[in-house]
Each structure stands twice: as C-alpha cells, then as structure tokens.
C-alpha positions as a printed NumPy array, in Angstrom:
array([[ 38.234, 103.186, -59.057],
       [ 34.135, 102.141, -57.521],
       [ 34.392,  99.337, -54.66 ],
       [ 31.156,  97.866, -53.615],
       [ 32.309,  96.769, -50.472],
       [ 33.695,  99.988, -49.022],
       [ 29.882, 101.083, -50.614],
       [ 27.947,  98.606, -48.43 ],
       [ 29.827, 100.061, -45.72 ],
       [ 29.305, 103.705, -45.857],
       [ 25.211, 102.075, -46.512],
       [ 25.15 , 100.319, -42.264],
       [ 27.504, 103.737, -41.109],
       [ 24.324, 106.222, -41.376],
       [ 21.209, 105.084, -39.64 ],
       [ 18.368, 102.253, -40.812],
       [ 15.191, 104.913, -39.768],
       [ 17.239, 108.026, -42.286],
       [ 17.54 , 105.476, -45.198],
       [ 14.004, 103.778, -45.024],
       [ 12.949, 107.178, -45.311],
       [ 15.062, 108.263, -47.931],
       [ 13.766, 105.473, -49.944],
       [ 10.119, 105.754, -49.299],
       [ 10.598, 109.532, -50.847],
       [ 12.183, 108.169, -53.513],
       [ 10.164, 105.263, -54.685],
       [  6.695, 107.827, -53.473],
       [  8.308, 110.067, -56.605],
       [  9.243, 107.608, -59.26 ],
       [  5.503, 105.988, -58.877],
       [  3.663, 109.778, -59.16 ],
       [  6.095, 110.432, -61.781],
       [  5.446, 107.052, -63.474],
       [  1.845, 107.946, -63.87 ],
       [  2.754, 111.687, -64.695],
       [  4.238, 110.592, -67.912],
       [  1.66 , 108.131, -68.778],
       [ -1.172, 111.044, -68.013],
       [  0.641, 112.693, -70.291],
       [  1.46 , 110.566, -73.042],
       [ -2.391, 109.759, -72.966],
       [ -3.482, 113.5  , -73.474],
       [ -1.415, 113.897, -76.526],
       [ -2.133, 111.032, -77.459],
       [ -5.202, 109.16 , -76.881],
       [ -5.65 , 106.054, -78.861],
       [ -1.794, 105.027, -78.432],
       [ -1.234, 101.493, -76.991],
       [ -0.165, 101.661, -72.846],
       [ -0.608,  98.319, -71.855],
       [  2.74 ,  97.463, -69.748],
       [  1.463,  94.023, -67.578],
       [  3.594,  91.847, -68.853],
       [  6.257,  93.531, -68.162],
       [  5.586,  94.746, -64.621],
       [  5.014,  91.598, -63.637],
       [  7.928,  90.054, -64.935],
       [ 10.003,  92.843, -63.209],
       [  8.191,  92.611, -59.522],
       [  8.857,  88.886, -59.513],
       [ 12.523,  89.253, -60.609],
       [ 12.408,  91.175, -57.608],
       [ 10.796,  89.308, -55.387],
       [ 13.046,  86.716, -55.959],
       [ 16.093,  88.857, -55.037],
       [ 14.638,  89.54 , -52.337],
       [ 13.399,  86.275, -50.715],
       [ 16.883,  85.576, -51.273],
       [ 18.237,  88.17 , -49.533],
       [ 15.914,  87.892, -46.438],
       [ 17.329,  84.142, -46.624],
       [ 21.19 ,  84.67 , -46.834],
       [ 20.321,  87.687, -43.52 ],
       [ 18.414,  85.238, -41.757],
       [ 20.851,  82.854, -42.45 ],
       [ 23.806,  84.831, -41.302],
       [ 21.846,  85.803, -38.618],
       [ 21.628,  82.051, -36.707],
       [ 24.799,  81.68 , -38.392],
       [ 26.387,  85.171, -36.012],
       [ 24.544,  83.504, -33.432],
       [ 25.447,  80.048, -32.597],
       [ 29.372,  81.152, -32.655],
       [ 28.573,  83.025, -29.922],
       [ 26.527,  79.855, -28.027],
       [ 30.014,  77.517, -29.   ],
       [ 32.68 ,  80.658, -28.596],
       [ 30.552,  80.881, -24.542],
       [ 30.726,  77.303, -23.717],
       [ 34.3  ,  76.123, -24.783],
       [ 35.539,  78.97 , -22.576],
       [ 33.133,  77.472, -19.406],
       [ 34.795,  74.682, -20.751],
       [ 38.77 ,  75.556, -20.616],
       [ 37.237,  77.596, -16.97 ],
       [ 35.894,  74.381, -15.037],
       [ 38.627,  72.862, -16.706],
       [ 41.965,  75.017, -14.583],
       [ 40.813,  73.391, -11.742],
       [ 41.919,  70.22 , -12.552],
       [ 45.434,  72.108, -11.994],
       [ 46.871,  72.337,  -8.473],
       [ 45.815,  75.812,  -7.291],
       [ 49.216,  77.425,  -7.667],
       [ 48.601,  77.035, -11.499],
       [ 45.18 ,  77.708, -11.383],
       [ 45.12 ,  81.353, -10.402],
       [ 47.106,  81.757, -13.699],
       [ 45.73 ,  80.729, -15.476],
       [ 41.858,  82.016, -14.202],
       [ 43.574,  85.762, -14.198],
       [ 44.317,  84.904, -17.812],
       [ 40.95 ,  84.075, -19.33 ],
       [ 39.491,  87.377, -16.711],
       [ 41.467,  89.257, -18.951],
       [ 40.126,  86.755, -22.437],
       [ 36.955,  87.259, -21.775],
       [ 36.813,  91.242, -20.825],
       [ 38.765,  91.32 , -24.85 ],
       [ 36.379,  89.348, -26.281],
       [ 33.22 ,  91.673, -24.249],
       [ 34.474,  94.589, -26.244],
       [ 34.414,  92.59 , -29.518],
       [ 30.859,  92.184, -29.253],
       [ 30.416,  95.777, -27.517],
       [ 32.146,  97.874, -30.335],
       [ 29.647,  97.473, -32.902],
       [ 30.704,  98.615, -36.346],
       [ 34.188, 101.02 , -35.352],
       [ 36.535,  98.975, -37.423],
       [ 39.387, 100.406, -35.247],
       [ 38.007,  99.451, -32.171],
       [ 36.804,  96.191, -33.537],
       [ 40.26 ,  95.958, -34.761],
       [ 42.058,  96.956, -31.584],
       [ 40.231,  94.52 , -29.547],
       [ 40.732,  91.973, -31.498],
       [ 45.257,  92.63 , -31.288],
       [ 44.686,  92.648, -27.562],
       [ 42.445,  89.135, -27.29 ],
       [ 45.162,  88.236, -30.007],
       [ 48.099,  89.161, -27.925],
       [ 45.985,  88.136, -24.443],
       [ 45.32 ,  84.923, -26.398],
       [ 48.948,  84.305, -26.954],
       [ 50.013,  84.901, -23.497],
       [ 47.037,  81.377, -22.45 ],
       [ 49.117,  79.016, -24.727],
       [ 51.975,  79.905, -23.691],
       [ 50.889,  78.86 , -20.119],
       [ 49.792,  76.393, -21.237],
       [ 52.448,  74.901, -23.403],
       [ 54.583,  75.3  , -20.714],
       [ 52.708,  73.724, -18.166],
       [ 52.547,  70.905, -20.803],
       [ 56.378,  69.947, -19.859],
       [ 55.594,  69.148, -16.583],
       [ 54.883,  65.039, -16.229],
       [ 52.186,  66.553, -12.9  ],
       [ 50.397,  68.466, -15.457],
       [ 50.854,  66.77 , -19.125],
       [ 47.618,  64.91 , -19.455],
       [ 45.534,  68.896, -18.314],
       [ 47.835,  70.281, -20.687],
       [ 46.621,  68.315, -23.712],
       [ 43.508,  68.775, -23.133],
       [ 43.582,  72.577, -22.058],
       [ 45.811,  73.351, -25.701],
       [ 42.749,  71.391, -27.552],
       [ 40.098,  73.55 , -25.964],
       [ 42.917,  76.243, -26.983],
       [ 43.01 ,  75.468, -30.298],
       [ 39.018,  75.343, -30.519],
       [ 39.072,  78.76 , -29.047],
       [ 41.278,  80.276, -31.303],
       [ 38.99 ,  79.112, -34.506],
       [ 35.716,  80.078, -33.099],
       [ 37.942,  83.986, -32.828],
       [ 38.343,  83.505, -36.557],
       [ 35.245,  81.995, -37.668],
       [ 33.107,  84.554, -35.549],
       [ 35.919,  87.494, -38.018],
       [ 34.765,  86.082, -40.738],
       [ 30.478,  85.22 , -40.178],
       [ 30.841,  89.606, -39.123],
       [ 32.672,  90.401, -42.597],
       [ 30.888,  87.987, -44.554],
       [ 26.797,  89.757, -45.883],
       [ 24.495,  89.86 , -48.311],
       [ 27.114,  91.264, -51.5  ],
       [ 26.666,  94.07 , -52.389],
       [ 26.357,  93.982, -56.274],
       [ 23.013,  91.731, -55.102],
       [ 22.098,  94.872, -52.977],
       [ 22.966,  97.677, -56.011],
       [ 20.348,  95.033, -58.169],
       [ 17.576,  95.465, -55.66 ],
       [ 17.463,  99.03 , -55.162],
       [ 17.134,  99.294, -59.544],
       [ 14.491,  96.138, -59.688],
       [ 12.887,  98.285, -56.412],
       [ 12.784, 102.098, -58.702],
       [ 12.116, 101.078, -61.852],
       [  9.26 ,  98.66 , -60.436],
       [  7.964, 101.569, -58.839],
       [  8.107, 103.436, -62.298],
       [  6.696, 101.072, -64.023],
       [  3.642, 100.636, -61.05 ],
       [  2.646, 104.247, -61.577],
       [  2.757, 104.085, -65.467],
       [  0.927, 101.111, -65.429],
       [ -2.165, 103.334, -63.278],
       [ -4.598, 104.918, -65.669],
       [ -5.509, 108.737, -65.476],
       [ -8.625, 109.032, -64.025]])
C-alpha cells in the first residue's frame, strides 16, 4: 500500500541540493518537450489553433496558491517549534532555580538529575532526523524525568518540603507537556498530498509554458 508519509520522510533523507538540481533538470526538460511538441504540431498543421493561455494562467495561479499555502504552513511550523524550544528552556531554568529552595542535600540531588535530563534533551535536538537516535533520546529523557518526578513526589510527603515540592511538581507537569508538544511539532509538516499535487502542477505547468512558446 502506498504510504505518503513514508515518501515524504524518504525525500527528507535526500540532500536538498540534489533534489533541487533534479527538479530543475526535470522542469527544464518538460519545458523543452512542450516547446518541441508545439513546434512539431505547427510544422505538420500550420493553420491549427494552439492558444492555451487561459489554461496556462489558471494552472499557474493554482500552483502559486498552493506554493503560498505550503510556505505559510512551513513558516508557522518553524515559529511554533522555536517558541516551544524557548518555553522548554524557560521551564527548565525556572525548575533549576527552584532547586535552591530545598536543603543542600536535596538540592544537589535535584541539580544532578536535572543536569542529566538537560543532556538528554540537548541530545534530542542534536541528533537531526535519525529516527532511531531520536527515539533513544526521548526514551532516556522520559526515564530521567520519571526519576525527577519520583523525587519531587517523595519530597512532597515531607511537611517542610511540601510547598516547595508542589511548586516543583507544577513545573514538571509543564516540562512533560512541552516534551510531548515538541515531539508533535517535529512530526507535523506539510501534508504529503499537498506536496505531490504541487509537484504535479509544477511539472504540468512547465510543459504548458514550453508549449505556449511560439516557434521562432
């Protein structure tokens, strides 16, 4: 069964420069084929009407609309991912600062746990598009988060640390939610169907623009 998401992920694994070069060559070839066909038809039947300006304009207009829509979605996704990174950094910074409210022994344990958690989250952002390494980084971060969460829950049973721990637990809930949001943002993107339709319009448009050029 044809899987569009697999196709999109496969395209993302190919260097962008190679894809751009391949599409440029294909567009140029389709333009030439269109011009060649018009020239051949004109030679065989000089009186034949071959005006396709309306079809060409409509097709290019639709292509421009889809292209603008795709760029809008990509820009929105980029801004959303950037804001999510900022929000996570702010939550982590606040949580680390609140470790100072605990006694030294508890504080050092929390700081050590947060240091390990931060390393896993940094690794998540640095692994690129490698799904295996992304899943490993997420798994490590989730396991470390559980350690921090259990420590905060344990401290909440202490009367002296209850208020501090309740504040810490609220921050940890935000951290867990932001992790889920960040992963969902990574998985989101321009739907593969829109990409395929846009490519089809580009290729057909290239052929029609070549066909619309009158032989000199």
